[in-house]
Every structure is written in C-alpha cells, then in structure tokens.
C-alpha angles and dihedrals in degrees: 000000000000091000097044113125117259113242097178117032122214118265105251090209091059114068091194095052122100137190118268128220125204089258090054091048091050091049090051092050091051090050091050092051092050092047092050091049092047091049092047089053090050093236130143117231091258094049092045090050092048095047095048095033097238130137121251111226124193126351122010129193123220119255 
C-alpha cells in the first residue's frame, strides 16, 4: 500500500489534504455508495449496522 501509485495528488494549498491511491479511491466510492443507500432507506448508521449486521467503525452520528 505504501508503494501504490498516486492517482490524485495532494493539494499543496491545503495542509490537511493527502495523496490518494487507487485503493483509497475505491474504498471512498464504496463508502459513498453505502452512505447513499443508508440515507435513502432513512436509517442512522447504528440502525443500518443493526439491520444488516455490520460493524460501525469510526465516527457515528446520532439518530
């Protein structure tokens, strides 16, 4: 992963930005698809995780 080619370089004007590899881009797209599905179903992260028996990792929002 450390030697994967960068497909989207970091914005030098943004100190919080970072370069993205293809693996990182794919992971982001999967997360977006899950978030859109969860939102369309009207479920919170916790309720979505419970219904589909998946773990919630990282931040959660109330609801």
